[in-house]
N, C-alpha and C positions, 0 to 999 in steps of 0.2 A: 341562488343559495350561495352564500359566502362560505365556501369550503376550500380545503387545500388539496383535494383530489377531485377526480370526476364524480357526477352525481350518482352513478350506479354504485360506485365503491363507497360513497358516503353512506348510502341506505344500507348496503351489506354490513358496514363496520358498525353503523348504529344499532342494527338488528342484533349483531353478534355481541356487542357491548351490553345492550339492554337485557338479553336472555341470561348471560354470565353474571352480570352484576345482580340481576334480580334474584337469581338463585343464591348467590352468596350472601345478599343482603337478607333474604329470608331465612337462611341457616343461621347467620351470626348475629344479625341486628344491627350491623354497620358494614362498611367497606364497599358500599355501592360506588362511591366516588373513585376509590382506589382502583377497583376492578375495571369500570367503564372508562377511566382514564387511559388504561393500557390499550383500549381500542380506538376511543374517540379523539385522543390527541393526535393521531396520525390522519385525521379527516377534517377536524374542525378548528376554527381559530378560536383562541380563548374566550373571547367576548360572547361566542355563540356556545361553546362547550360547557362553561361553568354554569350559566343558567339552566341549560338542559339537564345537566347532571343533578342539580338541586330540585328541579321540579320532578324528575323521575324518582329520585330518592324519596321525596316526600310522599309520593303516591304508594311507593313500596312499603314505607313505615306505616300508612294508614291501614293497609291490609293486615301486615304483620302484628300491629298493635291490637287491631280488633280480634284476631285469632287468639292472641296470647294476653288479653287485657287483664286477666286475673293475676298476672305476675308483674304489672307495672308498678314501679317504685318511685312515684312523684317525690317522696321525701328525699330519697337519695339523689334524685335528678336535679331539683331545685337549684342547688348552688352552681351547678354546671351550666344550667340554663341562664341564670342571672348573669354569670360571667360571660358566657358565650354571647348572649345579646349585645353586651357591651363592646365585644370585639368584632362583631359582623361589620359595622360601618367602616372601621379601618380597613378590614379585608377587601370589602367591596371597592373602597377607594384604591387600594393598591392594585387591584385587578388590572386597572388601566395603565398602571405605570411599571409594574414589576416585570422583570424577565422571566417568562414562563419556563425557559429551558433551565436556567440556574435554579429556580424554585423546585422543579421537579427532580432535579439532580440532588439538591440537598434533603428533600424529603425522602427521596428513594434511598439514599445512603443510610440516613438515620433508620428507616424502617428495617433495611437489610441487617444493619449492625445489631439493632435491638432483637429482632426475631432470632437471629443466628446465636447470639449469646443466650437468650433464654431457653432455646431448644437444646443447647449444649449443657447448660447448668441445670435444667430442671426447675421445680418449684423452689421458690425462694421464701424466707420468712416475710410475712406481709408488712408493708409500710404503715406505721400507725400514727405518724406525726403529721402536722399541718391542719388536720380537721376539715372543716367545711370551707376555710378560706383558702386552704390549698386547692381543694376541688374547684372553687370558684376561678382560681387563678389558671387552672388547667383548663376549665370551661372557656376562659377568655381566649387562650392560645387556639382551641377548637374553633372559636368563632371567627378568629382572624384568618386561619386557614380555610374556613368554610367560605368566607367571603371571597377568598382569592380563587378557589379551585373546587369548592364543594366538599372539602376535606375535613368536616366538622369532627369525625369520630376517631380519627387515628390516634391522637395523643390521649384524649380521654379514655379510650379502651385501653391503652397501655397502662394507664394510671390506675384504672379499676383492677386490673390484673395485678398490678403491684400491691395494691391495697389488700389482695387475697380474697376478693368478693367471690361468691360463688356464681356458677353460670347463670342462675335465674336473677340474682341481684344484679349482676353486671348487665345483663340484657335488659332487665326491668328499669334500669336507670338510663342507659344509653339510648334506648328507643325513644321515650319522650323527649330527651336532650337533643337527639338529632333531629327530630321532627320540628321541635320549637325553633331550632337554629335555622332549618332549611325554609321555614315559613318567613322568619326574619330575613333572610338572604333574599328570598324572592321579592319582598317588599323594597329591599335596598336596590336590587337589580331593575325592578320596576321604576324606582325613583331616578335611576341613572339612564333609562330608556334602553335597557339591554334586553327586555322581554320583547324581542322582535318577531316578525312573521317567520323568519327562519327556525327560530326556537320553537315557535308553536307548531310548525309543520313537522319538525323532526320529533317533537314530543308525541304527536299523534302516531307517527310512525312507530316509535319505540314502545308505547304503552301496552298494546296487547301481548307482544311476546315478553314483555318484561313481567306481566302478570303471571304468565305461565312459569317463569323462573321463580318468582316468589313463592308461589304456592308449592312448588317442589321443594324449595329450601326450607320452608316452615314444616312441612311434613318430615323432613330429614331430621330437624332440630329436635322434634319430639322423640326421636328414637336414639339419642345420644345421651352420654353422661357427662359430668363435669370434666373429667380427665380428657375425654375426646374433645370437649368443646375447646378446652385450653389449647390442645394441640393444633386443631383445626384453625383457631384465631392467630396462632403463631405463624403457622404455615401461610395463611392468607396475608398476613402483614409482610412476610419474607417475599412471595410471589409478587405482591402489589409493589413492593420496593423495587424489584427487578424490572417490572413492566415499566415503572417510571423512568427507568434509566435507558430504556430501549428507544 
């Protein structure tokens, strides 16, 4: 197994990351990659970690979308999906060349700065400019980041919040977007030969405990309102940014 720590520690970190990320993904509809990175970056090399994140995140989305299928907003998601699919190949190509430390540092600092400012300022007037073209451009950035590290949802989620979308609209758009990009990323990884035996083995290790986390997260989502959802998302972005710096 190509890892950067002993095999026993790899399994423990994979299990801890899968449970935590599954719960957060079930609760918020995104952030699987950002949470799991906080664990898995200490155990796995990037070319194993990124496909594992995407494969697990896609399975988490399948369950969550099935449970919340009445709230899906394909109409809102489509511009993000089209832009994101166009960005995936560039991200998958950059995965082989980009410095993962610098990438994590840049993303982590951005998430901390954004979440910190928004928590301090509270709700702001919604952004109304740009329309679907702006949505597609933000989706493209999500595609590039998804190809690099499975981080499809970070910037699009921030954008939806700046748009002033409700909890249900935000989640209804981001879940099909994230799922579509995760499937596209898996095809890109397969084309590059990155869906290896190591990835498959770790996926089978992570899947059962991740399912437990997703079920618990979806259950909590049904019990919170828009205000709580906004605060939870911001705190998740803040904590995710911090974990990327560790």
